[in-house]
C-alpha positions as CSV (number, residue, x, y, z in Angstrom):
1,M,101.0,102.1,106.4
2,S,103.5,100.7,103.9
3,A,106.9,101.9,103.2
4,S,107.5,105.6,102.6
5,A,110.3,107.6,101.1
6,P,112.0,109.5,103.9
7,V,114.6,112.1,103.2
8,P,117.8,110.2,102.4
9,Q,120.6,110.5,105.0
10,P,123.9,108.7,105.3
11,S,123.1,105.1,106.4
12,A,124.9,102.4,108.3
13,P,127.1,100.0,106.3
14,P,125.3,96.9,104.9
15,S,124.6,94.2,107.4
16,P,126.4,90.9,107.1
17,G,125.2,89.0,104.0
18,G,123.7,92.2,102.5
19,H,124.7,94.4,99.6
20,R,123.7,97.8,98.3
21,A,123.7,98.0,94.6
22,G,122.9,100.7,92.1
23,R,123.6,104.5,92.2
24,G,124.6,104.5,95.9
25,G,127.6,105.7,97.9
26,P,128.4,109.1,99.6
27,A,128.1,111.2,96.4
28,A,124.7,109.8,95.6
29,A,123.6,110.3,99.3
30,V,124.6,114.0,99.1
31,L,122.9,114.5,95.7
32,V,119.6,112.9,96.8
33,A,119.6,114.8,100.1
34,V,120.0,118.1,98.2
35,L,117.3,117.1,95.7
36,L,114.8,116.1,98.3
37,G,115.5,119.0,100.6
38,A,117.0,117.0,103.5
39,A,116.8,118.4,106.9
40,P,119.5,117.7,109.5
41,A,119.5,114.2,110.9
42,G,117.1,113.8,113.8
43,G,113.6,112.8,114.7
44,Q,112.0,114.3,111.6
45,G,114.5,112.7,109.2
46,F,111.5,111.0,107.6
47,A,110.5,113.0,104.9
48,G,109.8,116.3,105.5
49,L,106.9,113.9,105.7
50,G,105.8,116.0,108.7
51,S,106.3,119.4,107.0
52,A,103.6,121.6,105.6
53,A,102.2,120.5,102.2
54,G,102.9,123.9,100.6
55,D,101.8,123.9,97.0
56,F,101.2,120.2,96.8
57,A,97.7,118.6,96.7
58,L,96.2,117.2,99.9
59,P,94.3,113.9,100.0
60,A,90.5,114.0,100.5
61,P,87.9,111.3,101.1
62,G,86.1,109.9,98.1
63,P,86.0,106.9,95.8
64,F,89.1,105.7,93.9
65,D,89.3,106.0,90.2
66,F,90.7,102.8,88.6
67,P,92.8,102.2,86.6
68,A,94.0,105.8,86.9
69,D,94.8,105.5,90.6
70,H,97.2,102.7,89.8
71,G,99.4,105.4,88.1
72,P,101.3,108.4,89.4
73,H,99.7,111.4,91.1
74,W,102.0,114.2,90.0
75,D,100.6,116.9,92.2
76,F,101.2,115.0,95.5
77,R,104.6,115.1,97.2
78,I,105.2,111.4,97.7
79,E,103.8,108.0,96.7
80,W,104.9,104.4,96.5
81,W,104.2,101.0,94.9
82,Y,105.2,98.6,97.6
83,L,105.2,94.8,97.4
84,T,106.2,92.2,100.0
85,A,106.0,88.4,99.6
86,V,106.3,85.7,102.2
87,L,107.7,82.6,100.5
88,T,108.6,79.0,101.1
89,G,111.5,77.2,99.6
90,P,111.8,73.5,98.7
91,D,113.2,72.7,102.1
92,G,110.3,74.5,103.9
93,S,112.4,77.5,104.9
94,D,110.8,80.9,105.4
95,L,111.9,83.4,102.8
96,G,110.9,87.0,102.0
97,V,111.0,89.5,99.1
98,Q,110.4,93.2,99.1
99,W,110.1,95.5,96.0
100,T,109.3,99.2,96.3
101,L,109.2,102.1,93.8
102,F,109.0,105.5,95.4
103,R,108.1,108.8,93.7
104,T,109.1,112.0,95.4
105,A,108.5,115.5,94.0
106,L,110.4,118.8,94.4
107,A,107.3,120.6,93.1
108,P,103.9,119.6,91.7
109,G,103.6,118.6,88.1
110,R,106.1,117.4,85.5
111,G,108.7,118.9,83.2
112,E,110.7,117.9,80.1
113,G,113.7,115.7,80.6
114,W,116.0,116.7,83.5
115,Q,113.7,119.7,84.2
116,S,111.1,117.4,85.7
117,P,110.7,117.9,89.4
118,Q,109.9,114.2,89.9
119,L,112.4,111.8,91.4
120,W,112.3,108.0,91.6
121,M,113.9,105.6,94.1
122,G,113.7,101.8,94.1
123,H,114.4,99.4,96.9
124,A,114.7,95.6,96.7
125,G,115.3,93.2,99.5
126,L,115.6,89.4,99.8
127,T,115.6,87.8,103.3
128,T,116.5,84.2,104.4
129,P,116.7,83.0,108.0
130,D,120.4,83.8,108.1
131,R,121.0,86.4,105.4
132,H,119.5,89.7,104.1
133,F,120.3,91.1,100.7
134,V,119.6,94.8,99.7
135,A,119.8,96.8,96.4
136,E,118.8,100.3,95.6
137,R,118.3,102.4,92.4
138,L,117.9,106.2,91.9
139,A,116.5,108.0,88.9
140,R,115.2,111.3,87.6
141,D,111.8,111.4,85.9
142,G,111.8,112.5,82.2
143,T,114.9,110.4,81.3
144,G,113.1,107.1,80.6
145,Q,115.1,105.4,83.4
146,A,112.0,104.9,85.6
147,G,108.3,105.5,85.7
148,V,104.8,104.0,85.9
149,E,102.5,103.6,82.9
150,L,99.0,102.2,82.5
151,A,98.8,101.5,78.8
152,P,98.8,99.2,77.0
153,A,99.3,97.3,80.3
154,F,100.4,98.4,83.8
155,R,104.2,98.7,84.3
156,A,106.2,100.3,87.1
157,W,110.0,100.2,86.6
158,I,113.4,101.6,87.5
159,D,116.3,100.3,85.3
160,D,115.7,96.6,84.8
161,W,113.5,96.2,87.9
162,E,109.8,96.0,87.2
163,L,106.3,95.3,88.6
164,A,104.3,94.7,85.4
165,A,101.2,93.1,84.0
166,P,102.1,90.7,81.2
167,A,99.1,91.8,79.2
168,P,96.2,94.3,79.3
169,P,93.4,93.2,81.6
170,A,90.3,91.6,80.3
171,P,87.2,93.8,80.3
172,G,85.9,94.3,83.8
173,R,89.1,93.0,85.4
174,D,91.6,95.0,87.5
175,A,94.9,96.0,85.8
176,L,96.9,94.6,88.8
177,E,95.1,91.2,88.9
178,R,98.1,89.5,87.3
179,V,101.6,90.9,87.5
180,V,105.2,89.9,87.5
181,V,107.8,91.4,89.9
182,A,111.5,91.2,89.3
183,A,114.7,92.8,90.6
184,R,118.4,92.0,91.0
185,G,121.4,93.1,93.0
186,M,125.0,92.1,93.1
187,E,124.4,88.9,95.0
188,F,120.7,88.1,94.4
189,A,117.8,88.2,92.0
190,Y,114.2,87.2,92.0
191,R,111.2,86.9,89.7
192,L,107.7,86.1,90.9
193,K,104.4,85.7,89.1
194,L,101.5,87.0,91.2
195,E,97.8,86.4,90.8
196,A,95.1,88.0,93.0
197,A,92.7,85.6,94.7
198,G,90.6,88.5,96.1
199,P,89.7,92.1,95.6
200,L,91.5,95.4,96.2
201,V,91.0,96.7,99.7
202,A,90.5,100.4,100.5
203,Q,92.3,101.2,103.8
204,G,91.0,103.6,106.4
205,D,87.7,105.3,105.6
206,G,87.1,104.2,102.0
207,G,90.8,104.8,101.2
208,Y,91.3,107.9,103.3
209,S,93.8,106.8,105.9
210,V,94.3,109.1,108.9
211,K,97.8,109.1,110.4
212,S,97.5,111.4,113.4
213,A,95.1,113.0,115.9
214,A,95.8,116.3,114.0
215,G,94.3,114.8,110.9
216,Q,97.3,114.1,108.6
217,A,96.2,111.5,106.1
218,S,97.0,109.7,102.9
219,R,95.1,107.9,100.1
220,Y,95.8,104.2,100.6
221,Y,94.6,100.9,99.1
222,S,96.0,97.4,99.1
223,Q,96.0,94.1,97.1
224,P,96.6,91.6,100.0
225,F,95.4,88.5,98.1
226,Y,98.2,87.7,95.7
227,R,99.4,84.1,95.3
228,A,103.0,83.9,94.3
229,E,105.3,81.5,92.6
230,G,108.7,81.9,91.0
231,W,112.3,81.8,91.8
232,L,115.1,83.4,93.9
233,D,118.7,83.5,92.8
234,L,121.0,83.2,95.8
235,P,124.9,82.9,95.8
236,E,124.5,79.1,96.0
237,G,122.0,78.8,93.1
238,R,118.4,79.2,92.1
239,V,115.6,78.3,94.5
240,A,111.9,77.7,93.4
241,V,109.4,79.3,95.8
242,T,105.7,79.7,96.4
243,G,103.8,81.8,98.8
244,L,101.6,84.9,99.3
245,A,102.2,88.6,98.5
246,W,100.8,92.0,99.5
247,L,100.8,95.2,97.4
248,D,100.3,98.6,99.0
249,R,99.6,101.8,97.1
250,E,99.7,105.1,99.0
251,W,100.1,108.8,98.2
252,S,100.1,112.0,100.2
253,S,101.8,115.4,100.7
254,Q,102.0,115.5,104.5
255,P,101.4,111.9,105.9
256,L,103.0,112.6,109.3
257,A,102.4,115.1,112.1
258,P,105.5,117.2,112.9
259,D,106.2,115.3,116.1
260,Q,106.0,111.9,114.6
261,T,109.4,110.3,114.2
262,G,108.8,106.9,112.6
263,W,106.5,103.9,112.5
264,D,106.0,100.2,113.0
265,W,103.9,98.6,110.3
266,F,102.5,95.1,110.0
267,S,100.9,93.2,107.1
268,L,99.7,89.7,108.2
269,H,98.5,86.7,106.2
270,L,96.7,84.6,108.7
271,D,96.1,80.8,108.3
272,G,92.3,81.2,108.5
273,G,92.4,83.3,105.3
274,E,92.1,86.7,107.1
275,R,94.5,89.5,106.6
276,M,95.4,92.2,109.1
277,M,97.1,95.6,108.4
278,G,98.2,97.6,111.4
279,F,100.6,100.4,112.2
280,R,101.8,102.7,115.0
281,L,103.2,106.1,114.4
282,R,105.6,107.0,117.2
283,D,105.5,110.5,118.7
284,G,107.3,110.2,122.0
285,G,104.1,109.2,123.8
286,A,101.5,106.5,123.2
287,G,101.7,107.0,119.5
288,Y,98.9,106.8,117.0
289,T,97.6,103.4,115.9
290,A,95.3,102.2,113.2
291,A,94.3,98.8,111.9
292,A,92.2,97.0,109.3
293,W,90.8,93.5,109.6
294,I,90.2,91.9,106.2
295,G,88.0,88.8,105.9
296,P,88.8,85.9,103.5
297,D,86.2,87.4,101.1
298,G,87.9,90.8,101.0
299,V,85.4,92.6,103.2
300,A,87.5,95.0,105.3
301,E,86.7,96.6,108.7
302,A,88.7,99.7,109.7
303,L,89.2,99.7,113.4
304,P,89.2,103.0,115.3
305,P,92.5,104.6,116.5
306,G,93.8,103.0,119.6
307,A,92.0,99.6,118.9
308,L,95.3,98.0,118.1
309,R,97.8,97.4,120.9
310,L,101.4,96.8,120.1
311,T,103.9,95.7,122.7
312,P,107.6,95.2,122.0
313,L,108.8,91.9,123.6
314,D,112.4,91.5,122.5
315,R,115.0,93.8,120.8
316,A,118.1,93.0,118.8
317,E,121.2,95.0,118.1
318,V,120.9,95.8,114.4
319,A,123.3,98.1,112.6
320,G,124.2,99.8,115.9
321,R,120.5,100.3,116.9
322,R,118.2,98.5,119.4
323,V,115.3,97.4,117.2
324,P,112.2,95.5,118.4
325,V,112.2,92.1,116.6
326,R,109.4,90.3,118.5
327,W,106.1,91.9,119.3
328,R,102.7,91.2,120.9
329,L,99.8,92.4,118.8
330,E,96.3,92.6,120.3
331,L,93.1,93.6,118.5
332,P,90.4,92.7,121.0
333,A,87.5,93.5,118.6
334,T,88.6,90.5,116.4
335,G,90.0,88.2,119.1
336,L,93.5,88.7,117.7
337,D,96.2,88.1,120.3
338,V,99.5,87.1,118.6
339,T,103.2,87.1,118.9
340,V,105.0,88.4,115.8
341,A,108.7,87.4,115.5
342,A,111.3,88.3,112.8
343,V,112.4,85.4,110.6
344,N,115.8,87.2,110.5
345,P,116.4,89.9,113.1
346,Q,119.2,91.4,111.0
347,A,116.9,92.3,108.1
348,W,118.3,95.9,107.9
349,M,117.7,97.9,104.7
350,A,121.1,99.6,104.5
351,T,120.0,102.0,101.8
352,L,120.5,105.7,101.6
353,V,117.5,105.9,104.0
354,A,118.1,103.0,106.4
355,Y,115.2,101.1,108.0
356,W,114.2,97.6,109.1
357,E,112.1,95.4,106.7
358,G,111.6,91.7,106.8
359,P,109.3,88.6,107.0
360,V,107.8,87.5,110.3
361,R,106.1,84.4,111.8
362,V,102.9,84.8,113.7
363,T,101.8,82.5,116.6
364,G,99.0,82.7,119.1
365,S,95.3,83.1,118.5
366,H,95.7,83.5,114.7
367,P,98.9,81.9,113.4
368,G,100.3,83.0,110.1
369,R,103.0,84.9,108.3
370,G,103.6,88.5,107.3
371,Y,105.9,91.4,106.9
372,L,107.1,94.1,109.3
373,E,108.6,97.5,108.5
374,M,110.1,99.8,111.2
375,T,111.5,103.3,110.5
376,G,113.0,106.0,112.6
377,Y,115.1,103.9,114.9
378,E,118.4,105.7,115.6
């Protein structure tokens, strides 16, 4: 499903080894909660994402329009540019990086300067086997502090963080085929060059991704074939890394049903060259699951709701919550039967909107690596 921008609420203190940088703190939490129309803390703390769409546009099936769909969709309530990378250091250690830019709207459309109803929020994470670093940025559209532009080359940014193409694409090539991603916090920084070794993938039914039995949906596509190389700055110094990365793009105005309280989302890079995306939206019952099986050639098969089975195996105490950090995933139609385990169980994003996000190791029928995001655990 990818990360989403829930309504900011006061969050737990940063976990050991982590740090929240940027325009954070209680005053910012209150400001953003007011700007985004926060509801009282509780099950539907995620977004107003289950509230009625009101005057906002609703997603509909149909083909994507590239490169325009790489840019903002101002008439939708929420969207994100969400990148994760599973990396290997010189000593063979598992490392992970997250970079996300969220756009949330108070009303459809744009305005001049501070009159714009569009808001931006950036999250960056860096995970090692024993530490997790976090930073956050907030901005108002129309001030030049954050945005997404398509010309002359793609660039998404907030402050000095960016996901950007170094040059316009060659004729017939995708604008996101080659990009650089960079961010920094008080105790960490990273910069990665990414090059796609496969095509964009439309999730769901040609990019129309249903999220509930009631029909809530988003527009959703991925670039799951990036090869990554670059560096991480840690307190002890700079580390060269290589690995794989996955970009998700999603937009909607009501992506959850009113009774859905959060989700468990997986993106897996399997050693055989396949990719798997799967999620469960929790509703107090069996939940709603969906999955996509992506071949090494980029051909994707969307599996029907209920085809993916997710079973929590172990939980950890994380920021005062009991969070599943080891899972069994079964997708019988593809023969997938794997155990997915957190590289660092304490990968808590102690941002204004707190959630769990970190790299995982995959063992079983299809070994590999990936990323896991879990929201709504209280």
